[in-house]
C-alpha positions as a printed Julia matrix, in Angstrom:
118×3 Matrix{Float64}:
  99.09  56.61  166.19
  96.12  55.93  163.42
  94.3   58.71  161.95
  91.37  58.21  160.2
  90.36  60.59  157.76
  87.5   61.17  155.19
  87.69  61.9   151.38
  84.8   63.04  149.38
  83.34  60.44  147.05
  80.41  62.53  145.83
  78.41  65.83  146.38
  75.06  66.33  145.24
  72.48  69.34  145.59
  68.88  67.82  145.88
  65.71  69.7   145.47
  63.9   68.8   148.74
  62.83  71.01  151.39
  64.87  71.53  154.53
  63.43  70.29  157.27
  65.1   73.58  159.66
  64.06  76.55  157.25
  62.02  75.02  154.75
  63.98  76.55  151.69
  64.07  74.45  148.46
  66.94  73.33  146.37
  69.46  74.09  149.23
  70.3   70.94  150.35
  73.5   69.24  149.81
  74.24  65.74  150.3
  78.04  64.51  150.6
  79.16  60.76  150.69
  82.61  60.28  151.92
  84.96  57.03  152.39
  87.25  56.5   155.22
  91.07  56.62  154.66
  93.41  55.4   157.62
  96.89  56.48  157.96
  99.58  55.2   160.25
 103.5   55.34  160.22
 103.57  52.0   158.32
 100.57  52.19  155.96
  97.6   54.03  154.25
  94.54  51.85  153.99
  91.16  52.93  152.03
  88.13  51.3   154.04
  84.71  50.23  152.5
  83.09  52.39  155.26
  80.99  55.46  153.84
  79.68  57.94  155.66
  76.86  60.67  154.51
  76.22  63.91  155.49
  73.26  66.36  154.44
  73.7   70.22  155.1
  71.51  73.09  154.29
  73.46  75.87  152.6
  70.91  78.2   153.43
  70.45  77.9   157.0
  74.1   76.36  157.52
  72.91  73.63  159.58
  73.63  69.87  159.29
  70.41  67.74  159.18
  70.87  64.58  161.03
  69.2   61.65  159.66
  66.57  61.93  162.59
  65.22  64.98  160.87
  64.87  63.47  157.58
  61.55  63.16  155.8
  60.48  59.92  153.96
  61.3   62.04  150.53
  64.82  62.88  151.79
  65.53  59.34  152.71
  64.47  58.24  149.28
  66.46  60.7   147.35
  69.49  59.7   149.95
  68.83  56.09  149.1
  68.81  56.6   145.34
  72.18  58.38  145.47
  73.64  55.6   147.75
  72.55  52.97  145.11
  74.67  54.96  142.4
  77.6   55.61  144.32
  81.02  54.4   143.26
  83.12  53.47  146.11
  87.03  53.14  145.84
  88.17  49.28  146.52
  89.43  48.4   149.78
  93.07  48.75  149.37
  96.33  48.89  151.77
  99.29  50.77  150.62
 102.77  50.14  152.42
 104.84  53.19  153.28
 108.81  52.72  152.56
 109.46  52.31  156.23
 107.28  49.29  156.64
 108.95  47.64  153.54
 112.44  48.01  155.17
 111.41  46.76  158.36
 109.76  43.72  156.61
 113.06  43.33  154.29
 115.07  43.12  157.56
 113.15  40.51  159.42
 113.04  38.37  156.0
 116.57  38.7   156.14
 117.01  38.08  159.67
 114.74  34.83  159.59
 116.51  33.55  156.4
 120.12  33.84  158.16
 118.65  32.11  161.42
 117.47  29.39  159.35
 120.66  28.94  157.48
 122.77  28.73  160.74
 120.45  26.42  162.28
 120.43  23.93  159.17
 124.37  24.37  158.71
 124.3   25.65  155.27
 126.43  28.5   156.47
 128.61  28.64  159.44
 130.4   31.46  161.21
């Protein structure tokens, strides 16, 4: 039931040659961070991914095809990347479930200790 999505942190055009079509200034580097969403919570993880696309030949360039120059530029951009901190946000249904569980546990403890009798 969990669904993982990504949101874009940074997009940058880099001036390296495309390894496929050899065009200059058509590579676009995109950094994305993972967002997990379920029925009960939304969470941002520390996991980031990078994607390199050529806007001229419209292909995704995988890391196997990267040249040393491209790797250096990607590392440079990765060092300057500002990621969002890891966080968890509960949805209203999770809050209701937690409140009900706490109320039931409190009632059980109060009945067991004899503070409240039925």
